[in-house]
C-alpha positions as a Markdown table, in Angstrom:
| # | Residue | x | y | z |
|---|---|---|---|---|
| 1 | Unk | -46.5 | -53.6 | 60.6 |
| 2 | Unk | -50.4 | -52.5 | 60.1 |
| 3 | Unk | -53.0 | -54.6 | 59.1 |
| 4 | Unk | -56.0 | -52.6 | 57.6 |
| 5 | Unk | -59.6 | -53.8 | 57.1 |
| 6 | Unk | -62.1 | -52.3 | 54.9 |
| 7 | Unk | -66.0 | -53.8 | 55.5 |
| 8 | Unk | -68.4 | -53.8 | 53.1 |
| 9 | Unk | -70.0 | -50.2 | 54.2 |
| 10 | Unk | -66.7 | -48.8 | 53.4 |
| 11 | Unk | -66.0 | -48.0 | 57.2 |
| 12 | Unk | -61.9 | -48.8 | 56.9 |
| 13 | Unk | -60.2 | -49.8 | 60.5 |
| 14 | Unk | -56.0 | -50.4 | 60.6 |
| 15 | Unk | -53.9 | -52.3 | 63.2 |
| 16 | Unk | -50.5 | -52.4 | 64.0 |
| 17 | Unk | -47.7 | -53.5 | 66.1 |
| 18 | Unk | -44.6 | -52.7 | 66.2 |
| 19 | Unk | -40.7 | -54.3 | 67.2 |
| 20 | Unk | -37.7 | -53.5 | 68.6 |
| 21 | Unk | -35.3 | -54.3 | 66.0 |
| 22 | Unk | -35.4 | -55.7 | 62.6 |
| 23 | Unk | -37.2 | -58.2 | 62.0 |
| 24 | Unk | -35.0 | -61.0 | 59.5 |
| 25 | Unk | -37.9 | -63.9 | 59.9 |
| 26 | Unk | -40.9 | -64.5 | 57.0 |
| 27 | Unk | -42.4 | -67.0 | 59.2 |
| 28 | Unk | -42.2 | -64.2 | 62.3 |
| 29 | Unk | -43.9 | -61.3 | 59.9 |
| 30 | Unk | -46.9 | -63.9 | 58.8 |
| 31 | Unk | -47.1 | -65.2 | 62.1 |
| 32 | Unk | -47.3 | -61.6 | 63.1 |
| 33 | Unk | -50.2 | -60.9 | 60.7 |
| 34 | Unk | -52.1 | -63.5 | 61.5 |
| 35 | Unk | -52.0 | -62.7 | 65.5 |
| 36 | Unk | -53.5 | -58.8 | 64.0 |
| 37 | Unk | -56.2 | -60.6 | 61.8 |
| 38 | Unk | -57.4 | -63.1 | 64.3 |
| 39 | Unk | -57.7 | -60.6 | 67.4 |
| 40 | Unk | -60.4 | -59.1 | 65.2 |
| 41 | Unk | -62.2 | -62.0 | 64.5 |
| 42 | Unk | -65.2 | -63.0 | 64.1 |
| 43 | Unk | -65.6 | -59.3 | 62.1 |
| 44 | Unk | -68.8 | -57.6 | 62.5 |
| 45 | Unk | -69.4 | -57.8 | 58.2 |
| 46 | Unk | -68.2 | -59.0 | 55.6 |
| 47 | Unk | -64.5 | -57.8 | 54.6 |
| 48 | Unk | -64.2 | -56.6 | 51.2 |
| 49 | Unk | -60.4 | -55.9 | 51.7 |
| 50 | Unk | -57.7 | -57.1 | 54.0 |
| 51 | Unk | -54.3 | -56.1 | 53.7 |
| 52 | Unk | -50.7 | -56.4 | 55.9 |
| 53 | Unk | -47.9 | -54.0 | 55.2 |
| 54 | Unk | -44.5 | -53.2 | 56.4 |
| 55 | Unk | -42.3 | -50.6 | 56.7 |
| 56 | Unk | -39.1 | -49.4 | 57.6 |
| 57 | Unk | -37.3 | -52.5 | 56.6 |
| 58 | Unk | -33.5 | -52.8 | 56.9 |
| 59 | Unk | -31.6 | -53.1 | 53.7 |
| 60 | Unk | -28.4 | -54.1 | 55.5 |
| 61 | Unk | -28.0 | -57.6 | 54.1 |
| 62 | Unk | -30.3 | -58.3 | 50.9 |
| 63 | Unk | -32.0 | -61.7 | 51.7 |
| 64 | Unk | -34.1 | -63.5 | 49.0 |
| 65 | Unk | -36.4 | -61.5 | 46.0 |
| 66 | Unk | -39.4 | -59.5 | 47.5 |
| 67 | Unk | -42.4 | -60.9 | 47.0 |
| 68 | Unk | -46.0 | -61.5 | 48.3 |
| 69 | Unk | -46.3 | -64.1 | 51.0 |
| 70 | Unk | -49.3 | -66.2 | 51.5 |
| 71 | Unk | -51.7 | -65.7 | 54.8 |
| 72 | Unk | -52.9 | -68.9 | 55.7 |
| 73 | Unk | -56.0 | -68.5 | 57.7 |
């Protein structure tokens, strides 16, 4: 999972977390995203974009239709 923060002055930082095994829990994905963001707080300046990306998804067992997760702050 990758967190990307674009700041008001157009600087960009990324932070990531990898897992040894595929995750199948949307709750664990959401909590990992929140943890990546919390580690950056308080932000040095205003952010114009926060993004989370997930890579290397396991497609062996289709689950629900994909969609955007909410990130409760």
